[in-house]
N, C-alpha and C positions, 0 to 999 in steps of 0.2 A: 203321280199323286198317291197319297195314302190316306186312310181314314185317321184323322187327328183326334176326333172326339165325337161323342153323342151329347147333344144338348137336349135335356129332358125337362119339361114343365110338369109340375105336380100340384095337387091341392093339399098335400100333406108332406112337407119336407122330412119330418122325423121318420115317418113310416117308410117313405121311399128310400131314405138313407139306410135304414135298418135292412130293408130288402136287399139292397146291393151289397151290404156288408155280409149278409147271410150267404151271398153268392161268392164271397171271397174277396170283394173289393175292400180297400182300406181308405178311410177318410183322410185325404191330403190336407184339406182345410175346409172350414165352414165360415160363413159370413154372419153378420148380425142381422141380416134380412132374409133368413130362411132359405139359404142356398149353399151349395158347396161342391167341391170337386172330389171325386172318388177314383182311385186307380187300382188296377189289378195287373201287376207286372209292368212290362214295357209296352203293352198294347195301348190302344186308344183309351183316353180317360172319359169318364161320364161326369158332366156338369149338370146338377139338378137345381132348378129354381122353382120356388113356390109361387103360384099365381092365385089370385082371388077365385073363390068358388064360382063367381059370376062369369068367369072367363074360361073358355074351353082350354084344355091342356094340349100341348103340341110336342113334337119331337123333331129335331133337325140333326142331320149328319154333317159334321164339319170335316172338310177335306184339307189336307196340308198341301199348299201350293203357292207359287209366287207369280206366275204369269199365265195368261190365257191368250189364245189366238184370236184374231179379229172376227172369226165366225161364231164366237161364243157371245151370247147376249148378256151384257153386264147390266145388272139391276142397280147396283151401287158399287163404285170403285173402292179400292183399298183405302181404309181409314183406320186411324189409331183407335184402340179400345181403351177403356178405363182399366183393364186388367193386363196391359202390357203387350198386346199383340196387335197385328193389323188384320182386318177382315174385309173381304169383298163378297158380294152376293151376285151369283149368276143364275140364269134360268135355262133349264134343259128344254128339248123340243116338245115335251109334254106339259110344260108350264110349271114344273116343280122348281123351287128355288133351292140352291145349294150355297153353303157358306164355305169360302176358301179362307184359310187362316195361315198367316206367315208370322214368324217370330219378329219381334221388334229389332 
């Protein structure tokens, strides 16, 4: 498995996108609901999504993978996403949740 992406929530999409662009990331696409995908070469991409001020921001690391062994706790099995991939959520021994992403 490799790191596919970092999913980042923010209270200000514009400022966060500018921050990553100042670090050398290029905007791949932006949505009409204050989110978008930024890339820097062939490495993992960063997907930034704006959330309301009333909600705390979070960050998730998305791993690229297709299968897990039976000793991994599956929180939610692979499901199709609205953006053309399949995602599964698993839990590690310390209770952290990880997203596994497989292309469609």
